[in-house]
N, C-alpha and C positions, 0 to 999 in steps of 0.2 A: 395682216401683220405677221412679223417672224415671231414664233414661240406662241405660248398660250397666253389668251387675256384672261386674267382672273376676276371672280366676281367683286365682292365689296372690298371697298379702300381699307387697308389694314392701318392699324397704329403706325407700322414702320412708314408707310408713305405719308402720312399726316406729320410725322416726326421730321421726316426729310424735308417737307415744304415748310415746317417750321423754322428748320435750320436755314433754308434759303431766305425765308420772309421775315425773320425776326419775329415771328408771333411768340406770345408769351405762354411758356408751358404751364401744365399744372403743377401745383407744389406736391410733393412728397407727401403720400396718403398715410393718414393715421400714424405720424411719426416716422415712417419707415425711414431708413437712411437713403441717401442718395445713390442711385445706381450708374452704371456705365451708361445706359441710355438716357439719363435724364437731361434737361436741358435748364440753363439759367433763364432768368427773368427777360432776356433779349432774345431768348430762341437759340442761343448758342449751346453746344454739347458742354455739359457741366464735367469737365476734365478732372476737377477735384473730387468728384463724386465716385470715389472708390469704397466699396463697403469694406468697414473695419472688421476683418475676418480674424484678427489676432486671438480675440477670445474664443473663437471657434478651434483654432489649432492648437492654443496653448491656454485652456480655460483654469480658473482657479477652483472652480466648483463644477462636479458633474451628477446630474441625476439619470438614474436608470429606471424608467418607469415601466414597471413589469419584470423586474429583477428576479433572478431565480438562482437556486442552488441545488435544486432537485436533479439527481442524476438522470440523465436519459432525455431531459426536457432541451429543446433547442434555444430557449432563453438563457439556459445556465451557460453555455460556451460562450453566447455573447456577453454575458455579464462578467464572465471570468477574465476574457480578453479586455473589455473595458477598465476592469478593475486594476489590471496590470499596466494598462496605458495610462491611467489616471496617476498612478504613482510613477510613471516614468516622467510625466510632464509637470509634477508636483501639485495636482489638483486633488481636492476632497471629494470622495465619491460619497453620493447619498443613493442607496438602494430605495425604491419607492414600491410596494405591495401591499395591499389592504389585509393580507391574511399571513404575513410573515412577520415574526419580531426581528428577524436578523437574517443576513443573506452573506455566506461566507464569513461569518463572525462580525460582520459590520452591521449596526444598528438599522431597522428599516423603518421606513415611514409610511403610514397607510396611505397618505394622497400627498399631491405635489403641495397643496395647501399647508401642509405642516412642517414643510421643510424651514431650517432654522436660518436661512439666508437665500438671497437671490442668486439663482444660479445661472452659470454663463452658458452651459450647454445642457439640454436635456435630451437623452437617447430614449425613443418611444418604441416599445416592443410589444405594444398590444395590438390587437385586430384592427380596431376602430379608433383612428387616433384623433379624430375631430373634437370629441370631449375634452381630451387630455391636452390639446392644442389651447382649448378656452381655459381650462386650469392654468395653463403655463402663461398665457397672457396676463391672467390675474396676479400670478406670482411675479410677473415681470421678467421671465427670463429671457435671456437674450438671443441663444439659438435652438433649434430642436432638430433631431435627425429623425427620420420616419422610414424604418426598412421595409415596411409591409409592401407586398405587390396587389395586383388585383385593381389597378388604377388604369390610366389612360391606355397602357399597353394592351389592355384586355378588350377594348371595343367600346361602344356607345354606354354602357351602364358603367363601365369603369372611367371613362371621361367625365361621366356626370359627377361621380364620386370625387374626381380629382378637382373638378371645378368647386365642390363644396369645400375641399380641404384647402384649396387655394383661397378661397373667400374666407375662412376661417382664420388662415394665415395673415391675409391682409388686414384684418380687423384686429389682429393681436398686437401687432407692433414687432413680433421677433420674426427672425429669419429662419427659414426652414430648408434642409437639404433633404431631398427626396421627393416623393416616395420611391419605392422599388430600388432603393440603393442599398450599400453593403458597408462592410467593416473597413475598408481600403484606407480611409483617412486616418483609422487608428492602428495600422501597421507598426511593426518595430523597424524603426529606420537606423541604419547604421550611423553611429555618431563619431567613428573613427577615421571618416574619409575627409580629405580636404580638398579645395579647390571650388570653382564654381559648381553649382548644383542644378540639376534638372528638377522642375516642379511638373507634376503630372496630373492632367485632366482626362477622365474618362467617363463615359455614358455606359460602359460595361466594364465592370471590376475585372473579369478574365482577360480582357483585352489589354489591359495595363500590366499584367503580369511579366511579359517580357522586359518591359521598360523598369520594373521594379526590380527586377531580377539582376540589372546592372551593377548593382552594389556588389555582387559576387565578382564582379570584374573590375572593382576599385573604382566605379563612377558613383558619384555622391548624388542621392535623391533627397530633396528637402521637404515637399509635400505630395499627397496625392488627394484629389478632390474627385471623388465618385458621384457624379451629378444626379445620376436616375433620370427619373422623368420630369426632373426640373418645375414643380409646381410653383416654386419659389426662387431660391437661389439657382442660378444657371451658370453654364460655361463662361460667359461673358464676365461675371461677376468674379469668377475664381482668375480669369485672365487678366483683370484688370489689378487684381490684388497682388498676384505673383509678380506682375511687372514691375511692381513698387519694391519688391524685396532684393535687398541687395546681394545675398547670398546666390540669387537664381540668375545662372547664366543662360537657361535656355528652358522653354516650356513646350512639353510634348502633349499632343491632344490625340484623343481617340473620340470622334464625334459621329454618332448617327444621326444627329438632327439637330438643329438651332432652334431655341424657343423663340428668340427675338433677333432676325438677322443683323439689323442695324444695330442694337446694342452690341452685339458681337464684333461689328466693324468698329465702333466707338473704342471697345477694349484693344482690338488689334492695332488702332490708330495710336493709342495710349503706349503699347508696347513698342510701336515703330519708333515713336519719337524719343523712347529712351534707349532705342537700339537693341532692345532684347528680343532674341530670335523666337519665333513660334512655328514649330513644326506639327503638323496636323494629318492624321488619316481621317478622311472624310467620306463615310460610307454614302453609297448613292450614286454612283457612276453608272449603275445598271438599272434597269425597272426591277429585276429581281432583288439587288440589293437595296433599293429605296422601299420595296414592299416589306422586306424583312426588319429593315431598321424601324420602319412604323410599326410593325407588331412587337417590337422590343420595347420601345421608348414611348411610344404614341405621339411623337413628334413630327413635323414635316421634314423631309429631308431636303427638299428645294430642288427646283430645275437645276441639274449639275452644271449646265453651262454657265449660269448666272453665279452659282455658288463657287466655281472655279474662278470666274472672273473677279468676283468679289475678293475672295482670298488672296490672289496675286495682286489685285489694287491695292491692298493693304499690307503686302509683303510676308503673309503667312504662306509658307513652304508647304505645299501640299506633297504626301508622298504616298505610296499604295500599300506597302506591307509593313506589318510590325517590326521587322527586322529593318527595314528602312528606317524607320522610326527611331528605332533605337540608335543605330549608327549616326544618323543625322544630326540628331538632337545631341549626342554625346560630342560630336565634333564642334557643333556650333557652341556649346555650352563652355569648351575647354580651349578652343583654339584662339590664338591672338589674332586682331586685324591683320588682314594680308598686307604685305608690303609691295607685291606685284601679281599679276594675274596670270604669269607665265608658269606653265606645268612642264616639270622634266620626269621622263619615266627611266629610272634607273633600274638595271636588273643584270643578273649573271648569265642571261640566255638572250640570244638574238630573236628566238620565236617567242619567249616570253615578253620580251619588250615590245615587240612589233605587234603582238596582239593586243597588250593593254594599251599602247599609242593609238591603234584604231580605234578600240571602244572610247578611249578619252576624248579623240577629235569628234567622233559620231555623238558623244554626248555634250558638244559644244564647248569643251575646254580648250583653251589656247596654249598650243605646243609649239614656243618659237624654237626656230632653228638657231642652235648655239652659234656665236660668233667664231671666226677664223682662229682668232686668237684663244679663245676659249677651249676649242678643239684641240689646238695644239698644245695647250696646258694639260688636257686629259691625257694626250697621248705620251706624255712623259710616263705613264704607268699603266697605259692601257696599249696592246699592240695595234701597229698602224692598220693592219688590215681589218679591224673591228671599227664599225660605225659609232661615232660618239656626237653626231648631230642633234640627236633627241629623236627617238630614245637613245640612251647611252647604254652600250653593252659592253661589259668589263671583260668578258670570257670566262669569268670564275675565279681564276688562280690569284688575281690581286686583292680578294677579299680576305686571304689567309695571311696577309701580312701587314706592314705600314701603309702599304700603297691604298688600300681600302678608305681608310678615313680621310686619306689624302683627296681621293677622287670625291668623296661626299663633300668634304667642306669646299672644293674648288667649283661644285655645282651650284652650292648654297650661297657661295660668294657672287655669283652673277646677279647683277641687278634686274635683268629681266624675270628672273626666277622667283616665283612667290611659293611655290609647291614643289616638293619632291615626292614622288611615288615610286615605291619599291616592292613589286610583286615578288614574293617567295614563295614558287609552286609548291614546294615540298621540302622539309628538312633535309639537310644534308651535312650534319655535323662532321668535323668540327667548324666547317666553313661557315655554315649558316649561322653558327653561335657567335662567332666573331663578327659577322656582317650585322646581325641586328645589335649587338653591343655597340659598334661604331655608330650605328644609325641613333642610338639613344643617347650615346654622348654628344654626337654632334647636334641633336636636338636640343639639348640641354644649353648649348651655346650660341644658339640662333633664336632670332625672333620670327623665322620662317617656318612653314609648316612642313612636317615631315611625317609622311603617311607610309605604313607598312600593311601589306595584303599578306596574311599568313595563311597560306593555302592548305596547310595539311588538314586532313579528315581526322587526324586523332585529336589535336589540340591539347595534348597533356605535356608536350616537350618543355622543358624548362625555358628554352630560349622564347617560348611563347607565354607560358604561363608565369614566369619569374621576371624576366627580362623586358619583354613588350609591355605586358600588363601592369608591371611595377612602374612603369614610366608614365608621369602625368603630361609629358612633352610629346610623345609620340602616339598619333593617332593609330590605332591599330584595328583593323578588318579582316574578315574571313572570306569576302568576296571581292573581286574588283568591281563588279557592278554596284554594289552598296557604297565602297569607296568613291567612284566616282560620282554616284548621285550626292553623297555628302561633300565632296570637294566642290562641286558645282553650286549647291546650295550655299555654302560657305562664302564662296566668291560673289554670289548673287545677292545674299543679304547683306554684305558690306557696301556693296555698290548702290544697292536699294536705299539703305538708311543713310548714306553720305549725302543723297540728293534728295532724301525725303522731305517733303512740305506737305502738311497736313492739308488736304483738301477741305476739311472742317473750318481751317482758318481762312481759306480763301473764299469759302461759300459766301454770297451775298447776304446782308443784314435785312434789308428792306426790298419790299416789291418793286419791280422795275415798271417804267411807265408802260411797256408792253403789257405787262399783267393787266393793267386797267383797262387797255384796249381789248384784250382778249375776253374778259369778262363778259363784255357785251355782245359778243359773238357765239357764246356758248349755248347749246340749247340741251337741258337736262334729259338724259335718257334717249338722245336721239343720234343717229350718225348725220354728220354733216355732208352736204353735198360738196363736190369737188372745188367749188367756187367758194363757199363758206370756209371750207378746209384751208385754201390758199390764202383768203383774208387773214385767217388765224397765223399762218406763216409770215404774211406781210406785216403783222402785228407786232412779230418778234424780230423784224429786220431780215428775214430769208427771203431771198429774192425769187421771184416768179416770173414767168414769160409775159410779155404784153399780151392781153387778152381781154375780151368784152363777153359780157353774158346777154345774149338776145333772144328774143320770142318771137322772131317773125323772119321769114327769108330776105326779106328786104333790109332789116336791120343787120342781117348777116352779112350781106354784101357791103353795107356802108362799114362795118366793123372791120372787114377783112381790107378794106382800102387804109383804114387809119393803122391798123395793126402792122400790115405790109405783107404782101405776098412772098413765098408761099405760105399757107396757113394749115393748121390742123383744127378740126372741128370735133367737139365731144358734147354728147349730152350730159348733163350735169342733173343731179337728182340725189336726195338723201338717201335712197334706198339701193342706188347702183354700186357695186362693189368691184365688179369686174367687167368693164366696159368693153374691152378689146374682145372677149369671149361673145359677148352679146351683138358685136358687130356696130356699137356705139361709138367708136373712133373712125375718122377720116383724117388721113394725112396727104401732105404734098398736094394741096389745093392751090391751083395757079390762075384761076379765072372767076369771074362773077357768076357765069354759069354752072361751073363745079360748085361754088359756094352754094347756090340756089338749089342746086340738085341734093347735095348733101344735106342741107338742111331739112327737106322734105323726107329724105330717106330715114335719118337719124329718128325725126318725129315718128314717122311710121312704125319703125321697128319699136320705140318706145311704147306706142299704143298697143302694138300687136304682143308685146311682151309683158302689158300690165305694168309698166314702170312709170311713175309719177316724176315730171321734170319739173325744175324751176326754170329752165332754158337750156340753150345751148351755147356752149364757149367756143369763141373763135380766138384762136390762139396763135401767138408768134411761134414759127417752126424752128427748132433749135437741134442740130444734127450732129455738130462735131463735140466728141466729149467722151468722158468715161461714165457709163451708167453706173450709180450707186443707189443703195437704200439706206436711209435713216430713219429709225422709229423710235416709240416708245411703248412700252407694255408694264405691266404691274406683276410683280413677282411676289407670291403669298408671304415670302420670309423678309425680302429687302426691299419692298415698295416698288416704286418707280425705276425702270431700267431703260437705257439707252442702248440700241442695237445699231452697228453700222456694217455694211458689207458690200458685195457687189451686187448691182441691182437688176433691174429689167427682167427677163425671162430667167437670168442666171440665178436669180436669188432662190428660186425652188429647186433648180436642176443641181447647183454646185453647194448650197447652203454655205456658202463662205462668209461667214459674219463674225463679229467680235461684239461684246456686251460690256458695258460699264455700267456700275451702280453710282449714281450721283450722291454726293457731290463728286465730281472729278475736275483735275485741271487740264491745262493745255498739254502738258508732257504726257499724261494719262490717256488723253484723247489721240494723240500721236502714237503711242504704244498700242492702242487699239488696232489701228490701221497697220502698224507694223507687223502685227500678227496675221494677217491676211495671207491666205495662200495665193490670191491674185492680186498681192500687192505691187508687183511689178508692172501691172497695166496703168497704174498712176504715175509711173516714172517714165512711161513711154516706150512701146514696144513696136518693132517692125516699121520703124521709121516715123510712128505718130509722136506728137509733142508730150512731154511731159505735162500732166494734169496739174491743176492749181491746187495743190495740197493743203495750203494755208486756208484758203476757201472753204476747202471741205472741212476742215477742223474748225473752223469757225461756225460753220452750220452745225456741226456735232454739239458744240458748245452751247450754242442758241437753243437748240432742241432740248439740251440737258436743262437749260434755265426754265424751259415751257415745262418739262416734265415736274421740276421742283414746284415752280409756281402754282400749276394748275393740278396737283397731284389729286385733289378731292373732286375735281371736276372732268379731268380728261382721262377717259379708259384705256385708250389706244390712239396712236397716230402712226401713220404709214405713210413715208415721203418717198414714192418709188415710180419712175426713177427720178432721182436728184442727178442731172447732169452735170459734171465736173468739167469744166471747160479748159482749153490750154492755160499753161501758167500764165497768171496776171490777169486772166478774164473772169474769175469766178466761178460761181456754181449756180444753177438755176433748178428749182423744185419743178418738174414737168407735170407731176400728179400728185395728189395728196389725197389720204383718207383719215377722217378722224371721227371717234366715237366718244361722246360725252356720256357721264354719268348721270 
């Protein structure tokens, strides 16, 4: 099977099966509010289950357990910051310490039990938080924050300590942020900035600093959730909450790992339904990154190919660097929906324009050739010898007078143009000053996107600091690469949300008749023989060749006559995984004598190799088509996954596969196929006919249904090769391997 097969079935895969099969989910435990991953009584995702975090971010009362005002103590600085924050949000502060009558002049309480009211938020500054959590539960506190480290990020002992903390929280009924978190949620946010805001989720506080610093460039930030080790509250909870906040224009995430992959996807689904863009840096693309992330947060990073596919499937925009996270989230938060997907590069230099246009085309952006009429219009102000087809080169001088604004307006007036990108390689006052002023003024008059790349390494010029950054309508970047990444994400996000249909809405509610048939075929803890695995495929309506299982040479000859020559003969047994390598496959048999000889040879090899057989398969020979592979595996984070790619011997050589995380619909299945490097083989090459793409998609969807319904029982499925026949002729599973739990 492609990828790794993991051990025990996770909660995620059981949840996925419940979504498909309509099983009743367990009620919320100990009065805990519903979360993004919870299901309603019919097994459907509980999309209304957004944790009410209003009282976390704007509490009416805050208790600081372990408060201090002694100079030189770490808790003193934290207490001071929390006191300032409580004052800003209008909350009453209650210091708690057994040995202090007051802290910073505020009366101090010896224990949580002595507090005069139920607190919305308790910040725990003691080394062992478990006894405090129990006290807070009795006091009916709503939220708690634990800063202490030394938990799952440190190894087995820390993992055990975190499990004890999580158990105490689950029994308490309160919600916990942390452990191993910090003060980022209580930063001083600027309240003088207007427009849609960025909400920030990070699992490392330091990695969120660049996004937080965007406020210095005039970008509004509304919330910061530093989730730490996520013993209780996780990224998915904050993602669901932020997606519901009217002031949030985009959500920026720095993720080292996911506590519950499917809960995160349900939260991403909520954001996609509401059209709220989510931009994420997800650590773990490499083995080194994954190992480091695990040591930091103590959570799984996930197989990166699966993570990447899952995020893409639900519209989460994945970027690599924090600079890309800044720029992409900013653009998505502030830009209006695009009117067209055409991009025009406009510059004062032919070299600058050509370079930027090359990069834009390589990034997958659409640079339309402007019409002859539009080019003629531009040549009213631009010399005839300069190219204005796209990119548009004005030669420099027109930007110094009224021609500059007319050129910009003419480009933006073109109905094919949705984005104007103007790279300014370096300042050249006074022309560059007038250029950016014209761009800003034009942006105020249009609903199209105007982007400026200010390439000066200085960044202190008034044209940049005052004019460009002072505009809420112009998207300003420092590098062409980040500009193109953000523009591509902007256009892709709006295409995605315009066509988005939640796969959870399309997931089947009840088990199919196929599920009941398949139940009888499952053999817990065993690998099925090829014959039994193909019966499993038949149960789900997946076509297999005409074949018979025989146990004698004479029966093999009779079966070949019924199946029709030429035939393929294969040994069938539960312990056989790679028949070809063992010589247990014979192809192209055209006579009874060849069939008899093949039967004897196959059974002799099986005895020599000590391989138990349940018989020999005599199969129809299917030759013309494209060999594909379709399979099921289990991911530790997301549960069942479906893989499709080029099959046969190519699967191990080229590793050209795509992954989908159920549930997904037909369009997403087609997107998986479109992303294959060898996709052209399905369209027909070198005179070969196009393959039956519809039949292949149908097999992928049927395998997905199998993965969802048999999630607790099917550890692994490998259909290889799946022969996709010419258009209109279907697809046939020539071989199959299935492993039961």
